[in-house]
N, C-alpha and C positions, 0 to 999 in steps of 0.2 A: 665518494658515494654518500648519499644522505641516509641517515638512520630513519627508520619509520617511526612516526609519532604514535603515542597511544591512541589518539583520535583516529588516525588512519587505520590502525589495527581494529579499533571498534567499528569503524565504518565497514570494513571488509567483513567482519563477523556479522554485523547486522544485515548487510546485503545478502550474505549466504543464508542467514536465518529467514529473512522475509521472502527471498526467492523460493525457498522450500515451502514456506507457509502458503504463499499464493498458489503454488502448484497443487499442494495437498488440499487446500480449501476448494479449489476449482474442481478437483477430482471428486471430493466428498459431496459437493453440492450439484454435481453433474453440470458444471458450467464449462465453457471454453475460455481460454485466455486469449487476449488480443493476438491476432496472427502475426503482428509486427513485433518481433523479438526485441528490437531496439526500444519500443514503447514500454514493454514489460521491464526491461533493464532500467530505463529512466525512472519509471514509477517506483520500482523496488529501491533504487538508489535514493530517491527523494524520501521515501518512508524511513530508510536507514538514517539519513541526515536529520530528519525530524526527530527520530528517537534520540540522537545525540544532543541536538540543540534544545528540544522541549521535553524530553523524557518519555515521549509516547510516539508511536508510529502512526502519526496522523496521515490520513490519505492526502496526497499532494493537492487534489482538487478541493479539499475541505479546509486546508490550513488557514486561509484568509477568513474563514468563518469561526475560528476558535475565539471564544469570548472570555475565557477565564473562569467560567463556572464549571467545576470538575464534572458534574453530572451531565451537563450539556456537551462539554468537550469530549467526553468519553464516546459519544455517538459518532465522532469524527475520526476515530481510530479505524484503520483499515482492517477488515472490510467494514465500511461505515454502516450506520443504522439504516440508511435509505437504499442501499445497493439492491436488495432483493426486490423492492417495489419498482425501482428503475429497470431492472432486468425484465420483470414481468411486463411493464408498460412499454418500454422502448427497445428491449432486447439486449441492453448493455447498461453498465453502471456509468455514473457521471464521468469518471476518469477514463472510461473505456478499457479497463483492465479485465473485467469479467463480462462475458457474453452468454446469452442463452445458448444452450446446446441444441443444435438442430440436426 
């Protein structure tokens, strides 16, 4: 039997943390989460992996846009700087985690 690594323990801890965060945030802002639970799980897992690798829970759809400028990169931490505008204009955010409540 393999022993669990600290990184695996951290991953599970962050998955749980960010899973709660996105649900609480959606409720607070009166948003819906993506109806596809596997999509939510994927995005939360990617945020957790980004936290371990980069130190911040960058939104998976924003990671390629991280530039190294701390002020600019902070905008890419989920929920990102642009999500509210996206939801108003399109009904959902870029990564399709948060949707307008209808």
